[in-house]
C-alpha positions as CSV (number, residue, x, y, z in Angstrom):
1,M,-74.6,15.3,-27.7
2,A,-75.2,11.9,-26.2
3,R,-72.7,10.5,-28.7
4,L,-70.0,13.0,-27.6
5,V,-70.5,12.2,-24.0
6,K,-70.2,8.5,-24.8
7,K,-66.9,9.1,-26.7
8,L,-65.5,11.1,-23.8
9,M,-66.4,8.4,-21.3
10,Y,-64.6,5.9,-23.5
11,I,-61.5,8.0,-23.6
12,I,-61.5,8.5,-19.9
13,G,-61.9,4.8,-19.4
14,I,-58.9,4.0,-21.6
15,M,-56.8,6.5,-19.7
16,L,-57.8,5.1,-16.3
17,C,-57.0,1.6,-17.5
18,C,-53.6,2.8,-18.8
19,N,-52.9,4.5,-15.5
20,A,-53.8,1.4,-13.6
21,L,-51.5,-0.7,-15.8
22,Y,-48.8,2.0,-15.5
23,A,-49.1,1.9,-11.7
24,Q,-49.1,-1.9,-11.7
25,S,-45.9,-1.9,-13.8
26,L,-44.2,0.6,-11.5
27,D,-45.2,-1.4,-8.4
28,Q,-44.0,-4.6,-9.8
29,A,-40.6,-3.0,-10.9
30,K,-40.2,-1.5,-7.4
31,K,-40.9,-4.9,-5.7
32,L,-38.3,-6.6,-7.9
33,Y,-35.8,-3.8,-7.2
34,N,-36.4,-4.0,-3.4
35,D,-35.9,-7.8,-3.6
36,G,-32.5,-7.2,-5.3
37,K,-33.7,-8.7,-8.6
38,Y,-32.1,-5.9,-10.6
39,E,-31.8,-7.9,-13.9
40,E,-35.6,-8.4,-13.9
41,A,-36.5,-4.9,-12.8
42,K,-34.2,-3.2,-15.3
43,P,-36.4,-3.4,-18.5
44,A,-39.4,-2.0,-16.7
45,F,-37.4,1.0,-15.3
46,E,-35.8,1.5,-18.8
47,K,-39.3,2.0,-20.2
48,L,-40.4,4.3,-17.4
49,V,-37.3,6.5,-17.7
50,Q,-37.9,6.7,-21.5
51,Q,-41.5,7.9,-20.9
52,A,-40.4,10.4,-18.2
53,P,-36.7,11.2,-18.8
54,N,-36.7,14.0,-16.1
55,N,-38.1,11.9,-13.4
56,A,-35.5,11.8,-10.6
57,S,-36.6,8.5,-9.1
58,Y,-36.8,6.6,-12.4
59,N,-33.3,7.8,-13.3
60,H,-32.0,6.6,-9.9
61,W,-33.7,3.2,-10.0
62,Y,-32.7,2.5,-13.6
63,G,-29.1,3.7,-12.9
64,V,-28.9,1.4,-9.9
65,C,-30.2,-1.5,-12.0
66,C,-27.5,-0.8,-14.6
67,Y,-24.8,-0.6,-11.9
68,E,-25.8,-3.8,-10.2
69,T,-25.9,-5.7,-13.6
70,G,-22.5,-4.3,-14.7
71,D,-23.8,-1.9,-17.3
72,F,-21.5,0.9,-16.0
73,G,-21.8,3.2,-19.0
74,N,-25.6,3.6,-18.6
75,A,-25.3,3.6,-14.9
76,E,-23.1,6.7,-14.8
77,K,-25.4,8.5,-17.3
78,Y,-28.6,8.0,-15.3
79,L,-27.2,8.2,-11.8
80,A,-25.6,11.6,-12.8
81,I,-29.1,12.8,-13.8
82,A,-30.4,11.7,-10.4
83,V,-27.6,13.4,-8.6
84,K,-28.4,16.7,-10.3
85,R,-31.9,16.3,-8.9
86,R,-30.4,15.6,-5.4
87,V,-31.5,12.0,-5.1
88,Q,-29.5,11.1,-2.0
89,E,-28.5,7.4,-2.7
90,S,-27.5,8.2,-6.2
91,Y,-24.4,10.0,-4.7
92,R,-23.3,6.8,-3.0
93,Y,-23.8,4.6,-6.1
94,L,-22.1,7.1,-8.4
95,A,-19.2,7.3,-5.9
96,E,-18.8,3.5,-6.0
97,L,-19.0,3.5,-9.7
98,Y,-16.1,6.0,-9.9
99,I,-14.1,3.8,-7.5
100,Q,-14.6,0.8,-9.7
101,A,-13.4,2.9,-12.6
102,Y,-10.3,4.1,-10.7
103,R,-11.6,7.6,-10.9
104,F,-10.9,8.1,-7.2
105,D,-10.7,11.9,-7.3
106,E,-14.3,12.0,-8.6
107,A,-15.3,9.4,-6.0
108,T,-13.9,11.6,-3.3
109,G,-16.0,14.6,-4.3
110,M,-19.1,12.5,-4.6
111,Y,-18.7,10.9,-1.2
112,K,-18.1,14.3,0.4
113,E,-21.4,15.5,-0.9
114,Y,-23.1,12.3,0.2
115,I,-21.7,12.6,3.7
116,D,-22.9,16.2,3.8
117,L,-26.5,15.1,2.9
118,L,-26.4,12.4,5.6
119,T,-25.1,14.8,8.2
120,K,-27.9,17.3,7.5
121,K,-30.4,14.5,8.1
122,K,-28.5,13.2,11.2
123,Q,-27.9,9.8,9.6
124,D,-24.9,7.5,10.3
125,I,-21.9,8.6,8.3
126,E,-19.1,6.4,9.7
127,P,-19.2,3.6,7.0
128,Y,-19.0,6.2,4.3
129,K,-16.2,8.1,6.0
130,L,-14.2,4.9,5.6
131,R,-15.1,4.7,1.9
132,L,-14.1,8.4,1.5
133,E,-10.7,7.6,3.2
134,L,-10.2,4.7,0.8
135,A,-11.0,6.9,-2.2
136,E,-8.5,9.6,-1.0
137,K,-5.8,7.0,-0.4
138,A,-6.3,5.2,-3.7
139,S,-6.3,8.6,-5.5
140,R,-2.8,9.2,-4.1
141,M,-1.7,5.7,-5.1
142,V,-2.8,6.2,-8.7
143,D,-1.0,9.5,-8.9
144,K,2.2,7.7,-7.7
145,V,1.7,4.5,-9.7
146,E,5.0,2.7,-10.1
147,D,6.6,2.2,-13.5
148,I,7.2,-1.6,-13.7
149,Q,7.1,-3.7,-16.8
150,I,4.7,-6.6,-16.5
151,I,6.0,-8.9,-19.2
152,D,3.7,-11.9,-18.9
153,S,0.6,-13.2,-17.1
154,V,-1.3,-16.4,-16.8
155,V,-4.8,-17.1,-15.4
156,V,-5.0,-20.2,-13.2
157,G,-7.2,-21.7,-10.5
158,K,-7.4,-19.9,-7.2
159,H,-5.4,-22.6,-5.4
160,D,-3.1,-23.5,-8.3
161,F,-0.8,-20.5,-8.7
162,L,2.4,-21.8,-7.1
163,P,3.6,-23.8,-10.2
164,A,4.0,-20.4,-11.9
165,Y,6.8,-19.5,-9.5
166,I,10.0,-21.1,-10.6
167,L,12.7,-19.7,-8.2
168,S,16.4,-19.9,-8.4
169,E,18.0,-21.9,-5.6
170,E,19.3,-18.7,-4.0
171,S,15.8,-17.3,-3.6
172,G,14.5,-20.2,-1.5
173,T,11.5,-22.4,-2.1
174,L,7.7,-22.1,-1.9
175,S,5.2,-24.8,-1.2
176,T,1.6,-25.1,0.1
177,Y,1.0,-25.5,3.8
178,K,-0.7,-28.9,3.3
179,D,2.2,-30.3,1.3
180,F,5.0,-29.0,3.5
181,F,3.4,-30.1,6.8
182,Q,1.7,-33.1,5.3
183,T,-1.6,-32.3,6.9
184,G,-5.3,-32.6,5.9
185,E,-6.2,-29.5,7.8
186,P,-8.2,-26.9,5.6
187,I,-5.4,-24.3,5.9
188,V,-5.0,-22.1,2.8
189,S,-1.5,-20.8,3.0
190,T,2.0,-21.1,1.6
191,V,5.4,-21.9,3.3
192,Y,8.5,-20.0,2.3
193,M,11.8,-21.8,3.1
194,N,15.1,-19.9,2.9
195,Q,18.1,-21.0,0.8
196,K,19.9,-22.5,3.8
197,K,16.8,-24.6,4.5
198,D,16.9,-23.8,8.2
199,K,14.1,-21.3,8.5
200,I,10.4,-21.1,7.3
201,F,7.7,-18.5,7.2
202,Y,4.0,-19.3,6.8
203,A,0.5,-18.5,8.1
204,H,-2.2,-20.6,9.7
205,N,-5.5,-19.8,11.6
206,T,-5.5,-19.0,15.3
207,D,-8.0,-19.4,18.1
208,E,-9.5,-16.0,17.0
209,N,-10.3,-17.6,13.6
210,R,-7.9,-15.4,11.7
211,Y,-4.7,-16.1,9.8
212,C,-1.4,-14.9,11.4
213,L,2.2,-15.1,10.3
214,F,4.6,-17.6,12.0
215,T,8.2,-18.7,11.7
216,Q,10.1,-21.8,12.7
217,S,13.8,-22.7,12.7
218,K,15.3,-26.1,12.1
219,L,16.7,-27.6,15.3
220,M,19.0,-30.5,14.4
221,D,16.8,-32.4,11.8
222,K,13.4,-31.2,13.0
223,W,11.4,-28.0,12.7
224,G,10.4,-26.5,16.0
225,D,10.3,-23.4,18.2
226,E,7.3,-21.9,16.4
227,K,7.0,-18.2,17.0
228,Q,4.1,-15.9,16.0
229,L,5.4,-12.7,14.4
230,P,4.7,-9.5,16.4
231,M,1.3,-7.6,16.3
232,N,2.7,-4.6,14.4
233,I,2.7,-7.1,11.5
234,N,-0.2,-9.4,12.5
235,S,-3.4,-7.6,13.0
236,S,-7.0,-8.1,13.9
237,D,-7.6,-9.6,10.4
238,D,-5.9,-12.1,8.1
239,E,-2.1,-12.0,7.3
240,N,-0.8,-14.6,4.8
241,Y,1.6,-15.5,2.0
242,P,5.0,-14.4,3.4
243,F,8.3,-14.2,1.3
244,V,11.7,-13.2,2.6
245,L,14.5,-11.8,0.4
246,S,17.9,-13.5,0.5
247,D,19.2,-10.9,2.9
248,G,17.0,-12.6,5.6
249,V,15.8,-9.2,6.7
250,T,13.2,-7.9,4.1
251,M,9.8,-9.7,4.3
252,Y,6.9,-9.2,1.9
253,Y,3.4,-10.5,2.9
254,A,-0.3,-9.9,2.3
255,S,-2.7,-8.4,4.8
256,K,-6.4,-7.7,4.9
257,K,-5.9,-5.0,7.5
258,N,-3.2,-2.3,8.0
259,G,-5.0,0.1,5.6
260,S,-5.9,-2.4,2.9
261,I,-7.8,-0.8,0.0
262,G,-9.4,-4.1,-1.0
263,G,-9.2,-7.7,0.4
264,Y,-5.5,-8.7,0.6
265,D,-3.0,-6.0,0.0
266,L,0.8,-6.4,-0.3
267,F,3.1,-5.0,2.4
268,V,6.8,-5.0,3.2
269,T,8.6,-4.9,6.5
270,R,12.2,-5.3,7.7
271,Y,13.7,-7.2,10.5
272,N,15.9,-5.4,13.0
273,I,18.5,-7.9,14.0
274,N,19.6,-5.9,17.0
275,S,16.3,-5.5,18.7
276,D,14.7,-8.7,17.3
277,T,11.7,-6.7,16.1
278,Y,10.1,-5.7,12.8
279,L,9.7,-2.2,11.4
280,T,6.2,-0.8,10.8
281,P,4.9,-2.4,7.6
282,E,4.9,-0.3,4.5
283,Q,2.0,-0.8,2.0
284,L,3.1,-1.3,-1.6
285,G,1.6,1.0,-4.1
286,M,-0.1,0.4,-7.4
287,P,-0.1,-1.6,-9.7
288,Y,0.8,-4.2,-7.1
289,N,-2.3,-3.4,-5.0
290,S,-5.8,-3.0,-6.2
291,L,-9.4,-3.0,-5.1
292,A,-9.3,-6.8,-5.3
293,N,-7.1,-9.4,-3.5
294,D,-3.4,-9.1,-4.3
295,Y,-0.9,-11.4,-2.6
296,M,2.2,-13.8,-2.9
297,I,4.7,-11.2,-4.2
298,V,8.1,-12.8,-4.8
299,F,11.4,-11.2,-6.0
300,D,14.0,-13.5,-7.5
301,E,17.2,-11.4,-7.3
302,V,19.2,-13.8,-9.4
303,K,16.8,-13.8,-12.3
304,G,16.0,-10.1,-11.8
305,L,12.2,-11.0,-12.0
306,G,9.2,-11.0,-9.7
307,W,5.7,-12.5,-9.5
308,F,2.5,-11.6,-7.7
309,V,-1.1,-12.9,-7.8
310,S,-4.3,-10.9,-8.2
311,D,-8.0,-11.8,-8.6
312,R,-8.7,-8.4,-10.2
313,N,-10.9,-8.7,-13.3
314,Q,-11.1,-12.5,-12.8
315,P,-14.1,-14.8,-12.5
316,E,-14.9,-16.5,-9.3
317,G,-12.3,-19.2,-8.5
318,K,-9.6,-17.8,-10.9
319,V,-6.5,-15.6,-10.3
320,C,-3.9,-14.0,-12.5
321,V,-0.2,-14.5,-11.9
322,Y,1.8,-11.5,-13.2
323,L,5.5,-11.7,-14.1
324,F,7.3,-8.4,-13.9
325,I,10.7,-6.7,-13.9
326,P,11.3,-5.1,-10.5
327,N,11.8,-1.4,-10.5
328,E,14.7,-1.0,-8.1
329,A,14.6,2.8,-8.4
330,R,10.8,2.7,-7.7
331,S,10.3,5.4,-10.3
332,R,6.8,6.4,-11.1
333,V,4.9,6.5,-14.4
334,D,6.0,9.7,-16.1
335,S,2.7,11.2,-17.4
336,D,0.3,14.0,-16.7
337,D,-2.5,12.1,-18.3
338,M,-4.6,10.6,-15.5
339,D,-6.2,8.1,-17.9
340,I,-2.7,6.6,-18.6
341,K,-2.0,6.4,-14.9
342,R,-5.4,4.8,-14.2
343,A,-4.8,2.2,-16.9
344,R,-1.3,1.4,-15.5
345,A,-2.6,1.2,-11.9
346,A,-5.4,-1.1,-12.8
347,I,-3.3,-3.2,-15.2
348,A,-5.8,-2.6,-18.0
349,S,-3.3,-4.2,-20.4
350,I,0.2,-5.5,-19.6
351,R,1.4,-4.2,-23.0
352,D,0.8,-0.7,-21.7
353,S,3.8,-1.2,-19.4
354,W,6.2,-2.4,-22.1
355,K,9.1,-0.2,-23.2
356,P,9.2,0.8,-26.9
357,D,10.7,-2.0,-29.1
358,A,11.6,-4.1,-26.0
359,D,11.8,-7.9,-26.5
360,Y,11.0,-9.7,-23.3
361,L,11.1,-13.3,-24.7
362,E,14.4,-14.2,-23.1
363,L,13.3,-13.0,-19.7
364,I,10.1,-15.0,-20.0
365,K,12.1,-18.1,-20.8
366,L,14.4,-17.3,-17.9
367,A,11.3,-17.1,-15.6
368,H,10.6,-20.8,-16.4
369,L,14.2,-22.0,-16.1
370,D,15.6,-23.9,-13.1
371,M,18.7,-22.2,-11.8
372,P,20.4,-24.4,-9.1
373,S,23.4,-22.1,-8.6
374,G,22.5,-18.7,-10.0
375,K,24.4,-16.7,-12.5
376,E,28.2,-16.6,-12.7
377,E,28.3,-12.8,-13.1
378,N,26.7,-12.5,-9.6
379,K,29.7,-14.2,-7.9
380,K,31.3,-10.8,-7.0
381,D,28.9,-9.9,-4.3
382,F,31.0,-7.4,-2.3
383,E,34.7,-6.3,-1.7
384,F,36.0,-7.1,1.7
385,V,39.7,-6.4,2.3
386,V,41.1,-8.9,4.8
387,N,44.7,-7.6,4.6
388,N,47.0,-5.9,2.0
389,S,47.2,-9.1,-0.1
390,L,43.8,-10.8,0.5
391,V,40.4,-9.6,-0.7
392,Y,37.1,-11.6,-0.5
393,Y,34.2,-11.1,-2.9
394,T,31.8,-13.8,-1.7
395,L,30.8,-15.4,1.6
396,D,32.1,-18.7,0.4
397,A,35.7,-17.3,0.5
398,F,35.7,-17.1,4.3
399,K,37.6,-19.8,6.0
400,S,36.4,-18.9,9.5
401,P,32.8,-19.7,10.3
402,E,32.8,-17.1,12.9
403,A,34.1,-14.4,10.5
404,K,31.5,-15.5,7.9
405,N,28.7,-15.1,10.4
406,Y,30.0,-11.6,11.3
407,Y,30.1,-10.5,7.7
408,E,26.6,-11.8,7.0
409,K,25.5,-9.2,9.7
410,V,27.5,-6.5,7.8
411,I,25.6,-7.4,4.6
412,S,22.2,-7.4,6.3
413,L,22.9,-4.1,8.1
414,N,24.1,-2.4,4.9
415,R,21.0,-3.5,3.1
416,Q,18.8,-2.4,5.9
417,I,20.5,1.0,6.0
418,G,20.0,1.5,2.3
419,E,16.4,0.5,2.3
420,L,15.7,2.6,5.4
421,D,17.4,5.6,3.8
422,H,15.2,5.2,0.7
423,R,12.1,4.8,2.8
424,L,12.9,8.0,4.7
425,D,13.2,9.9,1.4
426,E,9.7,8.7,0.5
427,L,8.3,9.6,3.9
428,R,9.8,13.1,3.8
429,T,8.3,13.6,0.3
430,S,4.9,12.5,1.5
431,Y,5.3,14.7,4.6
432,R,6.0,17.8,2.4
433,E,3.2,17.0,0.0
434,G,0.6,15.9,2.6
435,G,-2.0,17.8,4.6
436,Q,-2.0,18.4,8.4
437,A,-3.6,15.0,9.2
438,Q,-1.2,13.1,7.0
439,R,1.8,15.0,8.5
440,E,0.8,14.1,12.0
441,Q,0.5,10.5,11.0
442,I,3.8,10.4,9.1
443,G,5.8,12.5,11.6
444,S,6.2,9.8,14.3
445,T,7.1,7.2,11.6
446,I,9.8,9.5,10.3
447,L,11.2,10.0,13.8
448,Q,11.2,6.3,14.5
449,A,13.0,5.6,11.2
450,E,15.6,8.4,11.8
451,N,16.4,7.1,15.3
452,L,16.8,3.6,13.9
453,L,19.0,4.8,11.1
454,N,21.3,6.7,13.5
455,D,21.6,3.5,15.6
456,L,22.5,1.4,12.5
457,L,24.9,3.7,10.7
458,F,28.1,2.8,12.7
459,Q,27.3,-0.9,13.2
460,P,28.6,-2.3,9.8
461,D,32.1,-1.0,10.5
462,E,32.1,-2.6,13.9
463,W,31.0,-6.0,12.6
464,E,33.4,-5.7,9.7
465,K,36.3,-5.2,12.1
466,K,35.1,-8.3,14.0
467,A,35.0,-10.3,10.8
468,R,38.5,-9.1,9.7
469,N,40.0,-10.0,13.1
470,A,38.3,-13.3,13.3
471,E,39.4,-14.3,9.8
472,I,43.0,-13.2,10.3
473,N,43.3,-15.1,13.6
474,Y,41.8,-18.2,12.0
475,L,44.3,-18.0,9.1
476,K,47.2,-17.6,11.5
477,N,46.1,-20.6,13.6
478,T,45.6,-22.9,10.7
479,N,48.8,-22.1,8.8
């Protein structure tokens, strides 16, 4: 009997010792976890979750450690178990995991449940409402991902991307702010100069310690008359990396505000030459924009190519410059498979965007080719009837500087009308497909665009008449 009691006491002692070690191991793991040392805490939680696979807290802690160390496959598995057991913070982590995986529709559902839990406990929901809005917006962007062919890419240093942009002369030039202004100031920006070399667009920091867009014109032989672009373009955060198409009207730039889904996002706006104002900026869709920083988009209309920079999927200090064929029709990826759309939106592989049997080698060579005067076939830019026996096809054909200036306005107006008309089609589609909140937001923008379009429609004919009269008078007086 004494022997049996002794044996029982020994077993109890072992069990108490194990429990003490177990508690010590859990406490140590939790301390590492609370200190943000997820890599060190991960092995301990892995053992704990193996010993008690149904324990909600262990699944949550291990799932978070997996998420924070980039082990997303295991993170989803264990966080999903914790969510089933109603662990509140697992909803948030799982939502963020879905966002990183471009599964925005699932992230939306998870954030809605998380916000419901916070609301019941009367906790702050405002930061998570913003994340929910981002997920909802990104979900729409994935569904409408644009079908562009990304034909090449190169990874370079964060501040060394400009050499990848080799523009034709007609597209203007790009340089760094430091090189253009010959300054030692720590300003990280680029300067775009138009083909005529009489106007520049750039960004620099302001008194509010944010980057804003500016422009200057060349007065005689000096740059001057610096103007800050209006606040419907500049915002309370950074704007940078402007580029203007050869029409002098359409400007692309990057912004960290204006509804950005991650760092810098790409936007386009258009200058209204009559009112000296810019239209409300339009955010570009995917794959141009992502959850990372996307900026410095450039379109070379002579080469028929474009470039943009992104730090998505790149290590610290590196960016990827993508070379693509612009999609003038802005057609979308034609697929009902969301995995395909997600891959195209995230640029999981540039080969995914290639057309069957397409050979892009010549276009890639063209991207690296200096083109001082553009292509010969682009010399017939328009058809302008001066009189019954005289027709002009390029601006260089004009003899009267005044008439040439008038017709430049015709070209700008026609382009602005075409782009505005296309934009209205998109807005009306979004209005029809959107909910009540989205309709209220879009409605005023549609009205503004319609009013502007009505104002513009008759103006090209008026300026064309002025150009014709000025050219005819000039020819009469010089003959």
